[in-house]
C-alpha positions as CSV (number, residue, x, y, z in Angstrom):
1,M,0.0,0.0,0.1
2,P,1.6,3.3,-1.0
3,A,2.4,5.6,1.7
4,R,0.1,8.5,2.3
5,M,1.6,11.7,1.0
6,V,1.5,14.5,3.3
7,R,1.8,18.1,1.9
8,S,4.4,20.0,3.9
9,V,3.2,23.4,5.1
10,S,5.8,26.1,5.1
11,P,6.3,27.8,8.5
12,T,6.4,31.2,6.9
13,A,3.0,30.9,5.4
14,H,0.4,33.4,6.8
15,P,-3.0,33.0,5.4
16,S,-4.1,36.3,7.1
17,A,-1.2,38.2,5.5
18,D,-2.1,36.7,2.0
19,A,-5.7,37.7,2.5
20,A,-4.6,41.2,3.6
21,A,-2.4,41.5,0.5
22,V,-5.3,40.6,-1.8
23,L,-7.7,43.0,-0.1
24,R,-5.1,45.8,-0.2
25,R,-4.5,45.2,-3.9
26,I,-8.3,45.3,-4.6
27,G,-8.5,48.5,-2.6
28,Y,-5.8,50.2,-4.3
29,A,-7.1,49.1,-7.7
30,I,-10.5,50.7,-7.0
31,L,-9.0,53.9,-5.6
32,F,-6.2,54.4,-8.2
33,F,-7.6,52.7,-11.3
34,A,-11.4,52.2,-11.2
35,V,-12.3,55.6,-9.7
36,P,-10.8,57.9,-12.5
37,L,-12.4,55.7,-15.1
38,A,-15.9,55.3,-13.5
39,A,-16.2,59.1,-12.7
40,L,-16.4,59.7,-16.4
41,F,-19.7,57.8,-16.7
42,T,-21.7,58.2,-13.5
43,R,-21.7,61.0,-11.0
44,R,-22.1,58.6,-8.0
45,A,-19.1,56.5,-8.7
46,L,-16.7,58.4,-6.5
47,V,-19.0,58.6,-3.5
48,V,-19.7,54.8,-3.7
49,M,-16.3,53.4,-4.6
50,A,-14.0,55.6,-2.4
51,P,-15.6,54.4,0.9
52,L,-15.5,50.8,-0.4
53,A,-11.8,51.0,-1.1
54,V,-11.0,52.6,2.3
55,I,-12.9,49.8,4.0
56,L,-10.9,47.2,2.1
57,L,-7.8,48.9,3.2
58,V,-8.7,49.1,6.8
59,L,-9.7,45.4,6.8
60,A,-6.3,44.5,5.3
61,S,-4.4,46.6,7.9
62,V,-6.4,44.7,10.7
63,L,-5.7,41.4,9.2
64,D,-1.9,41.8,8.9
65,G,-1.5,44.2,11.8
66,S,0.2,46.9,9.8
67,A,-1.8,49.8,11.4
68,K,0.6,50.3,14.3
69,H,0.9,53.1,16.7
70,A,-2.5,54.4,15.5
71,R,-3.2,56.3,18.8
72,E,0.1,58.0,18.6
73,K,-0.3,59.1,15.1
74,L,-3.8,60.5,15.8
75,L,-2.5,62.3,18.8
76,V,0.3,63.9,16.7
77,L,-2.4,65.0,14.1
78,A,-4.7,66.4,16.8
79,T,-2.1,68.4,18.7
80,S,-0.4,70.0,15.6
81,T,-1.3,73.6,14.7
82,G,-3.2,72.4,11.6
83,G,-5.1,69.7,13.4
84,M,-6.2,72.0,16.3
85,A,-7.3,74.5,13.5
86,G,-9.3,71.7,11.9
87,L,-10.9,70.7,15.1
88,V,-11.9,74.4,15.8
89,L,-13.4,74.6,12.3
90,L,-15.4,71.3,12.8
91,F,-16.6,72.5,16.3
92,W,-17.6,75.9,15.0
93,A,-19.5,74.3,12.0
94,A,-21.4,72.2,14.6
95,L,-22.1,75.1,16.8
96,S,-23.5,77.0,13.9
97,L,-26.4,74.6,13.7
98,V,-27.8,76.6,16.8
99,W,-28.5,79.6,14.5
100,T,-28.9,78.1,11.0
101,P,-32.4,78.4,9.5
102,F,-31.9,75.0,7.8
103,L,-31.3,72.6,10.7
104,P,-32.1,69.3,9.0
105,E,-30.0,70.0,6.0
106,A,-27.2,71.5,7.9
107,S,-27.2,68.5,10.2
108,E,-27.0,66.1,7.2
109,R,-24.1,68.1,5.8
110,L,-22.2,68.2,9.1
111,F,-22.8,64.4,9.3
112,N,-21.3,64.0,5.8
113,I,-18.3,66.1,6.5
114,T,-17.6,64.2,9.7
115,G,-17.9,60.9,7.9
116,M,-15.4,62.0,5.2
117,V,-12.9,63.1,8.0
118,L,-13.3,59.7,9.7
119,M,-12.9,57.9,6.4
120,G,-9.8,59.9,5.6
121,L,-8.4,59.1,9.1
122,G,-9.1,55.5,8.6
123,G,-7.5,55.4,5.2
124,Y,-4.5,57.2,6.5
125,L,-3.9,54.8,9.3
126,A,-4.5,51.9,6.9
127,V,-1.8,52.8,4.4
128,P,1.2,50.8,5.1
129,E,4.6,52.3,6.0
130,R,6.0,50.9,2.8
131,M,3.9,50.9,-0.3
132,R,4.5,48.4,-3.1
133,A,5.4,50.2,-6.4
134,A,3.2,47.9,-8.2
135,N,0.1,49.2,-6.5
136,L,1.1,52.9,-7.2
137,Y,1.8,52.4,-10.8
138,L,-2.1,51.7,-11.1
139,L,-2.6,55.4,-10.6
140,P,-0.9,56.8,-13.7
141,V,-2.2,54.0,-15.8
142,G,-5.8,54.9,-14.6
143,V,-5.5,58.5,-15.0
144,G,-3.9,58.1,-18.5
145,L,-6.4,55.7,-19.7
146,A,-9.2,57.8,-18.3
147,A,-7.8,60.9,-20.2
148,L,-7.6,59.0,-23.5
149,I,-11.3,57.9,-23.1
150,S,-12.4,61.3,-22.2
151,I,-11.1,63.0,-25.3
152,P,-13.7,61.5,-27.7
153,L,-16.3,61.8,-25.0
154,A,-15.5,65.6,-24.7
155,I,-15.8,65.9,-28.6
156,Q,-19.2,64.2,-28.5
157,G,-20.3,66.1,-25.4
158,G,-20.9,63.1,-23.3
159,S,-21.8,59.4,-23.6
160,R,-25.1,57.6,-24.0
161,F,-25.1,57.0,-20.2
162,D,-24.5,60.8,-19.7
163,P,-26.1,62.7,-22.6
164,E,-25.9,66.0,-20.7
165,G,-22.2,65.7,-20.1
166,L,-22.6,66.3,-16.2
167,S,-20.7,63.1,-15.3
168,L,-18.0,63.8,-17.9
169,E,-17.4,67.4,-16.5
170,R,-17.2,66.0,-12.9
171,G,-14.9,63.2,-14.1
172,M,-12.7,65.8,-15.8
173,L,-12.5,67.8,-12.5
174,M,-11.4,64.6,-10.8
175,L,-8.8,63.9,-13.5
176,A,-7.4,67.5,-12.9
177,L,-6.9,66.7,-9.3
178,L,-5.5,63.2,-9.8
179,L,-3.0,64.2,-12.5
180,W,-0.7,65.8,-9.9
181,P,-0.2,62.6,-7.7
182,A,0.2,60.6,-10.9
183,L,3.0,63.0,-12.1
184,A,4.6,63.0,-8.7
185,W,4.9,59.3,-8.6
186,L,6.2,59.0,-12.2
187,H,8.8,61.8,-11.6
188,S,10.0,60.2,-8.3
189,R,10.7,56.9,-10.3
190,G,12.5,58.8,-13.0
191,R,9.8,58.2,-15.6
192,N,9.6,61.8,-16.9
193,L,8.6,60.8,-20.5
194,E,5.6,58.9,-19.3
195,A,4.7,61.8,-17.0
196,V,4.7,64.2,-19.9
197,G,2.5,61.8,-21.9
198,V,-0.2,61.5,-19.2
199,A,-0.1,65.5,-18.6
200,L,-0.6,66.1,-22.3
201,A,-3.5,63.5,-22.5
202,V,-5.2,65.2,-19.5
203,A,-4.6,68.8,-20.8
204,V,-6.0,68.0,-24.2
205,A,-9.2,66.4,-22.6
206,A,-9.5,69.5,-20.3
207,L,-9.1,71.7,-23.3
208,L,-12.1,70.1,-25.0
209,T,-14.3,70.0,-21.9
210,R,-17.0,72.6,-21.9
211,G,-16.9,75.2,-19.1
212,G,-13.1,75.4,-18.8
213,L,-13.1,74.7,-15.1
214,P,-10.6,71.7,-15.4
215,L,-8.2,73.8,-17.6
216,Y,-8.1,76.6,-15.2
217,G,-7.3,74.3,-12.4
218,L,-4.5,72.6,-14.4
219,V,-3.0,76.0,-15.4
220,A,-3.0,77.1,-11.6
221,G,-1.4,73.7,-10.7
222,A,1.2,74.0,-13.4
223,V,2.3,77.4,-12.2
224,V,2.7,76.3,-8.7
225,F,4.4,73.1,-9.7
226,V,7.1,75.1,-11.6
227,L,7.4,77.4,-8.7
228,T,7.9,74.7,-6.2
229,A,10.2,72.8,-8.4
230,S,12.5,75.8,-8.9
231,S,12.3,77.1,-5.3
232,P,11.4,74.3,-2.7
233,N,11.5,76.7,0.1
234,L,9.9,79.8,-1.4
235,G,7.2,78.0,-3.3
236,P,5.2,76.5,-0.4
237,R,5.6,79.6,1.7
238,L,4.4,81.9,-1.1
239,T,1.5,79.7,-2.1
240,G,0.5,79.2,1.5
241,L,0.4,82.9,2.2
242,L,-1.7,83.5,-1.1
243,I,-4.1,80.8,-0.2
244,A,-4.6,81.7,3.4
245,G,-4.5,85.5,2.7
246,L,-7.3,85.4,0.0
247,L,-9.5,83.5,2.4
248,L,-8.7,85.7,5.5
249,L,-9.2,88.9,3.5
250,A,-12.1,87.7,1.3
251,P,-14.7,90.3,2.5
252,L,-12.4,93.1,1.1
253,L,-12.2,91.4,-2.3
254,P,-15.7,92.5,-3.7
255,F,-14.9,96.3,-2.9
256,L,-11.6,96.0,-4.5
257,L,-12.5,94.0,-7.5
258,K,-15.8,95.6,-8.4
259,P,-14.3,98.7,-10.0
260,L,-11.9,96.6,-11.9
261,A,-14.5,94.2,-13.1
262,A,-16.9,97.0,-14.2
263,G,-14.0,98.7,-16.1
264,L,-13.1,95.4,-18.0
265,L,-16.2,93.5,-18.3
266,G,-18.9,96.2,-18.0
267,A,-21.2,97.3,-15.2
268,K,-23.9,94.7,-16.3
269,S,-21.7,91.7,-16.5
270,S,-22.5,88.6,-14.3
271,V,-19.1,89.1,-12.4
272,T,-19.6,92.7,-11.7
273,V,-23.2,92.1,-10.6
274,S,-22.1,89.1,-8.4
275,L,-19.4,91.4,-6.7
276,E,-22.1,94.1,-6.1
277,V,-24.4,91.6,-4.3
278,W,-21.5,90.5,-2.2
279,C,-20.9,94.2,-1.2
280,Q,-24.5,94.7,-0.3
281,I,-24.7,91.5,1.8
282,I,-21.7,92.8,3.8
283,L,-22.9,96.3,4.1
284,N,-26.5,95.4,5.2
285,D,-25.5,93.2,8.0
286,P,-21.8,93.6,8.9
287,L,-22.2,91.9,12.3
288,R,-22.9,88.6,10.6
289,L,-19.2,88.7,9.5
290,L,-18.4,87.6,13.1
291,T,-20.6,84.5,13.4
292,G,-21.9,83.8,9.9
293,H,-25.5,82.7,8.9
294,G,-24.9,79.1,9.8
295,L,-24.0,75.9,7.9
296,E,-25.9,75.3,4.6
297,T,-27.3,78.8,4.3
298,A,-25.3,79.8,1.2
299,L,-26.8,77.1,-0.9
300,R,-30.3,76.7,0.6
301,G,-30.8,80.4,1.0
302,R,-30.8,80.8,-2.8
303,L,-33.5,78.4,-3.1
304,F,-35.7,80.2,-0.5
305,G,-35.0,83.8,-1.5
306,L,-32.7,84.6,1.7
307,V,-29.6,84.9,-0.6
308,P,-29.9,86.6,-4.0
309,A,-29.6,84.1,-6.9
310,N,-26.7,86.0,-8.5
311,A,-24.6,86.0,-5.3
312,P,-21.1,84.5,-5.7
313,S,-20.9,80.7,-5.6
314,T,-17.4,80.4,-4.5
315,L,-15.5,79.0,-1.5
316,L,-14.4,82.4,-0.2
317,F,-18.0,83.7,-0.1
318,E,-19.5,80.5,1.4
319,I,-17.1,80.2,4.2
320,W,-17.6,83.7,5.3
321,Y,-21.2,83.7,4.8
322,E,-21.8,80.5,6.7
323,L,-19.2,80.5,9.3
324,G,-17.9,84.1,9.7
325,L,-14.7,85.2,11.1
326,V,-14.0,82.2,13.4
327,G,-14.5,79.7,10.5
328,A,-12.4,81.7,8.1
329,V,-9.6,82.3,10.5
330,S,-9.4,78.5,11.4
331,A,-9.8,77.4,7.8
332,S,-6.9,79.8,6.8
333,L,-4.6,78.5,9.4
334,L,-5.4,75.0,8.5
335,L,-4.6,75.6,4.9
336,Y,-1.5,77.5,5.7
337,R,0.0,74.9,8.0
338,A,-0.9,72.0,5.5
339,V,0.8,73.9,2.6
340,V,3.9,75.1,4.5
341,G,4.3,71.5,6.0
342,I,4.9,70.4,2.4
343,R,8.4,71.5,2.6
344,S,9.4,68.6,4.8
345,H,8.4,66.1,1.9
346,R,10.8,64.8,-0.6
347,A,11.8,67.2,-3.3
348,T,10.4,64.8,-6.0
349,V,6.9,64.7,-4.5
350,A,6.5,68.2,-2.9
351,P,5.8,70.0,-6.3
352,G,3.0,67.5,-7.1
353,I,1.4,68.1,-3.7
354,M,1.6,71.9,-4.0
355,A,0.2,71.8,-7.6
356,A,-2.7,69.7,-6.3
357,F,-3.3,72.2,-3.5
358,A,-3.3,75.0,-6.1
359,C,-5.6,73.2,-8.4
360,A,-8.2,72.2,-5.8
361,Y,-8.2,75.8,-4.3
362,T,-8.6,77.3,-7.7
363,L,-11.5,75.1,-8.5
364,G,-13.2,76.1,-5.2
365,C,-12.7,79.8,-5.8
366,L,-14.1,79.5,-9.3
367,G,-17.4,78.3,-8.2
368,I,-17.2,74.5,-8.0
369,G,-19.8,72.9,-5.6
370,T,-17.6,72.7,-2.6
371,T,-20.6,71.8,-0.4
372,Q,-21.3,68.6,-2.2
373,V,-20.3,65.3,-0.9
374,W,-18.4,64.2,-4.1
375,W,-16.1,67.1,-3.7
376,F,-15.1,66.3,-0.1
377,T,-14.7,62.6,-1.1
378,A,-12.5,63.7,-4.0
379,L,-10.3,65.6,-1.6
380,V,-10.0,62.8,0.8
381,V,-9.0,60.5,-2.0
382,L,-6.4,63.0,-3.2
383,V,-4.8,63.2,0.4
384,L,-4.8,59.3,0.7
385,I,-3.1,58.9,-2.6
386,F,-0.3,61.4,-1.7
387,V,0.2,59.6,1.7
388,A,0.6,56.4,-0.3
389,I,3.1,57.9,-2.7
390,E,5.0,59.4,0.2
391,R,5.3,56.1,1.8
392,G,6.5,54.5,-1.5
393,Q,9.6,56.6,-1.6
394,F,11.7,54.2,0.5
395,R,14.0,53.0,-2.3
396,T,17.6,53.8,-1.8
397,T,20.4,54.2,-4.2
398,R,22.4,51.0,-4.8
399,P,26.2,51.3,-4.7
400,K,27.9,50.6,-8.0
401,A,29.7,47.3,-8.3
402,V,33.4,47.6,-8.4
403,F,35.4,44.8,-10.1
404,R,39.0,44.5,-9.2
405,R,41.4,42.6,-11.3
406,K,43.4,39.9,-9.6
407,P,47.1,40.6,-9.3
């Protein structure tokens, strides 16, 4: 009778680690590859797929125990200057529910913002300390492929799933944000030719997209990218001062820009009228600059006639109108500390992070729907991708082999 064959089990095999690797690969494939493609065809793709990817990453970190020192990391974030400013901003937004006229809608919005923050923290803790390059290469492949697909869609004005082109426009805004981490990763690996190809594909698609918002964001990001690459110390500081200063001094902008807009565009242009409305809102109730009108009032107020329909729909106006001086100061400090802190990152990654900051801020100032859930989700995804790229920069330079001849 033949002896029973017993399969030997390797003592180094860890089923939980293998399962974690599979979950992590699927999570990054969704986040880096599927999200840019799906966003071109459906507007709900980002809101559904991004939390799913983060959940898979969190499960993977629990299985293999890679999320170490989570409490210490959270404590460092919370006690930093930017972290405390963010907590103050979130607390003030919650406190503004007391005086907002739209309590149910404002509560839902606050719940969504808190959920996005928790999702971002969970994803941040779930990203391993050393990222595999194979996972990160999915990002430029996904962005480049999405850009190539979006070019014929932009020419046609949309797809049969999106005849009005709304999903295409939102997908292009997502590509304008994701281009910068894709370039940062390719540049850090010395693949500059591939980086130029991806950038050209996204630029052509943005040029063909109606409205021009993605193109404006790309231009702002490119300017800051060049500035940071040429001056790693001056670029972040100058950009941080500009971003925080514009937000902090936003109530002065309509009074300064209205004569300029009237001279260049005419007194009856939409920009001039919008600035005039902003001036009247400030002059009619200056004390509201201190507390704001409460969360969700900038959007809901238009629907119920509390805010003129031609009032500015921009990040600068909405923060001051809803959260007042406290919200604007805490948001300015949060943005400044986040931008200036980029100087501590690697020189190959910092220009891409700065460009993404400038692109997102420009889109917010030009009137993108910053109160919508998909925009918060897009920003969380952008931050998590840059965290993953930063943790994928552990490769060191190998010493050159020296061959000595035998005497």
